[in-house]
C-alpha positions in Angstrom: 0.0 0.0 0.0 3.0 2.3 0.4 5.1 2.1 -2.7 6.5 5.6 -2.1 8.0 4.3 1.2 9.3 1.1 -0.2 11.1 3.0 -2.9 13.1 5.2 -0.6 13.6 2.8 2.4 10.9 3.8 4.8 8.7 6.5 6.3 11.5 8.6 7.8 13.4 8.8 4.5 10.2 9.6 2.6 9.3 12.5 4.9 12.8 14.0 4.7 12.6 13.9 0.9 9.3 15.7 1.0 10.8 18.3 3.4 13.6 18.9 0.9 11.1 19.5 -1.9 9.6 22.2 0.3 13.0 23.7 1.0 12.2 23.1 4.7 14.9 22.8 7.2 13.0 20.2 9.2 14.2 16.6 9.4 13.0 13.5 11.1 14.6 13.1 14.5 17.4 10.6 14.5 17.2 8.4 17.5 18.7 4.9 17.9 15.6 3.9 19.8 13.5 4.4 16.7 15.6 2.1 14.5 13.5 -0.9 15.6 10.4 0.6 13.9 11.7 2.7 10.9 8.8 1.9 8.5 5.9 2.8 10.8 6.9 5.7 13.0 8.6 9.1 12.6 9.1 12.0 15.0 9.8 15.6 14.0 10.8 18.3 16.5 11.3 22.0 16.4 11.7 24.0 19.6 8.8 23.4 21.9 6.7 21.6 19.3 6.8 18.1 17.9 4.8 15.8 15.8 4.7 12.0 15.5 3.6 10.2 12.4 2.1 6.7 12.2 0.7 4.8 9.2 -2.4 2.7 8.8 -2.1 -1.1 8.7 -5.3 -2.0 6.9 -5.7 1.1 4.7 -3.2 3.6 3.3 -3.3 6.6 5.6 -0.7 8.8 7.3 -1.6 9.8 10.9 0.2 12.8 12.3 -0.3 14.3 15.8 0.5 17.8 16.9 2.1 18.7 20.2 3.1 22.1 21.7 4.8 22.8 25.0 4.2 19.2 26.2 0.5 19.1 25.2 -1.2 17.0 22.6 -3.5 19.4 20.8 -4.6 17.8 17.5 -4.6 14.8 15.1 -4.7 14.5 11.4 -5.1 11.9 8.7 -4.2 12.1 5.0 -3.4 9.6 2.2 -1.0 12.0 0.5 2.6 12.2 1.8 3.1 15.6 0.2 0.2 17.0 2.2 1.7 15.3 5.3 5.0 17.1 4.8 3.2 20.5 4.2 1.1 20.3 7.4 4.1 19.3 9.5 6.2 22.1 8.1 3.4 24.6 8.7 2.9 23.5 12.3 6.5 23.1 13.3 8.0 26.1 11.5 5.5 28.8 12.4 4.1 30.4 15.5 0.5 29.5 15.0 -2.5 28.3 17.0 -4.2 25.0 16.6 -7.2 26.7 15.0 -5.0 28.3 12.3 -3.6 24.9 11.6 -7.0 23.3 11.2 -8.3 26.3 9.1 -5.5 25.7 6.6 -5.6 21.9 6.5 -9.1 20.4 6.6 -7.8 17.0 7.6 -6.5 18.3 11.0 -8.9 17.8 13.9 -8.1 19.8 17.2 -9.0 18.0 20.4 -11.4 19.4 23.0 -8.7 21.2 25.1 -6.9 22.8 22.1 -8.9 26.0 22.2 -8.3 26.5 25.9 -4.5 26.1 25.4 -4.6 28.4 22.4 -6.4 31.1 24.5 -4.0 30.6 27.5 -6.8 29.6 29.9 -5.8 25.9 30.1 -5.5 26.0 33.9 -9.1 27.2 34.5 -10.3 24.9 31.8 -8.7 21.8 33.4 -10.0 22.6 36.8 -13.5 22.8 35.5 -13.0 19.7 33.4 -12.1 17.7 36.6 -15.1 19.2 38.4 -17.4 18.0 35.7 -15.9 14.6 35.3 -18.5 12.1 36.5 -15.8 9.4 36.8 -14.0 11.6 39.5 -17.0 12.4 41.7 -15.1 11.3 44.9 -12.7 14.2 44.6 -15.3 16.8 43.7 -15.8 17.9 47.4 -12.2 19.0 47.5 -12.1 20.4 44.0 -15.1 22.7 44.7 -13.0 24.4 47.4 -9.7 24.4 45.7 -11.1 26.0 42.5 -12.0 29.0 44.6 -8.6 29.3 46.3 -6.4 32.0 44.7 -3.2 29.9 45.1 -4.3 26.4 44.3 -6.5 27.4 41.4 -3.4 28.8 39.6 -1.6 25.5 39.7 -2.3 23.0 36.9 -4.4 20.1 38.2 -4.4 16.5 36.9 -5.5 13.2 38.1 -3.5 10.0 38.5 -5.7 7.0 39.2 -7.8 8.4 42.2 -5.4 11.1 43.2 -5.6 14.8 42.4 -2.1 16.3 41.7 -0.8 19.8 41.1 1.9 20.9 38.7 3.9 24.1 38.2 3.7 23.6 34.4 0.9 22.8 32.0 2.7 20.3 29.8 3.9 16.7 30.3 6.1 15.7 32.0 4.5 17.7 34.9 6.5 19.5 37.6 5.1 18.0 40.8 8.3 18.0 42.9 7.6 18.7 46.6 3.9 19.5 45.9 1.1 17.9 47.9 -1.5 15.6 46.3 -4.9 14.6 47.5 -6.5 11.2 47.5 -10.1 10.4 48.6 -9.9 8.3 51.7 -12.3 5.9 50.0 -9.5 4.9 47.7 -6.5 5.1 50.1 -3.8 2.7 48.8 -5.9 2.6 45.6 -8.2 -0.1 47.0 -11.9 0.7 46.9 -13.3 0.5 50.4 -16.2 -1.6 49.2 -13.8 -4.4 48.7 -12.8 -4.4 52.4 -14.9 -7.1 53.9 -14.8 -5.7 57.5 -16.0 -2.2 56.6 -19.5 -1.2 57.9 -21.9 0.8 55.8 -21.6 3.9 58.0 -17.8 3.8 57.8 -18.0 3.9 54.0 -20.3 6.9 54.1 -17.9 8.7 56.4 -14.9 7.9 54.3 -16.6 9.2 51.2 -16.1 12.8 52.6 -12.5 12.3 53.8 -9.2 13.0 52.0 -5.6 11.9 52.5 -2.9 14.4 51.7 0.6 13.3 50.8 3.8 14.8 49.3 5.6 13.3 46.4 3.0 10.6 46.4 4.7 8.9 49.4 5.1 11.2 52.4 2.0 11.3 54.6 1.0 14.9 55.5 -2.4 14.4 57.1 -6.1 13.8 56.4 -9.5 15.2 57.0 -12.6 16.6 55.3 -12.4 18.8 52.3 -11.8 22.0 54.3 -9.2 20.3 56.5 -7.4 18.8 53.5 -7.3 22.1 51.8 -5.6 23.7 54.8 -3.1 20.8 54.9 -2.3 21.3 51.2 -1.8 25.0 51.6 0.4 24.6 54.7 2.7 22.3 52.8 3.1 24.3 49.5 6.7 25.5 48.8 7.3 29.1 49.7 6.4 31.6 47.0 4.9 29.0 44.8 4.1 30.6 41.4 1.2 30.0 39.0 1.7 27.2 36.5 3.6 28.2 33.3 3.5 26.7 29.9 6.0 24.1 29.1 7.2 20.9 30.7 9.3 19.9 33.8 12.2 19.1 31.5 12.3 22.7 30.4 
């Protein structure tokens, strides 16, 4: 299905050839780790942006994604490798928003969070997203208070299993060093309390409103109801903690 790849020795070579035709300075990232899958994967980086390209197995299709400052913002799909190179060059070589990318290339689909990141309100957006997540209702009691706190609501929130974590940056990998995290008591040690045979019904109801606060996901700091957990978190924040910035912990 991919004669243009067979002809030049794989996806990475084919993309580089298309970049040359565009007079683009971009090239596929050379990484020894990628040598094991040269025909099916390519990664192209430029500054704080990168894209990964996969290919379809049952139909001919190129599947790029689009990342900026550690955040996945959009996907695309095209059958034309020239179009693939053009969209990669436009995204990686220009200071543009995800919307501008999608407006120029109809085969690009921004994800739900892209607009928030484009408009620089990703922190507020993510807090509200967690608050509305019906799969995270156990943490909502704490989130309702934290979202009104003028220090915590400026850190970037994310969930890891049942735990609510905070980051100094909005991209992955997150910067969580020495920041507290909050786990519903119901899921302490990541075991649902319903599975504990000796727990009475009233104990379960009580635990549903309790939270355990730890630091670095290991150091126990305390526990209590939502208000008490909030105070424990704030008491254990680093001095002069700043609002979350764009980028990743590596940066």
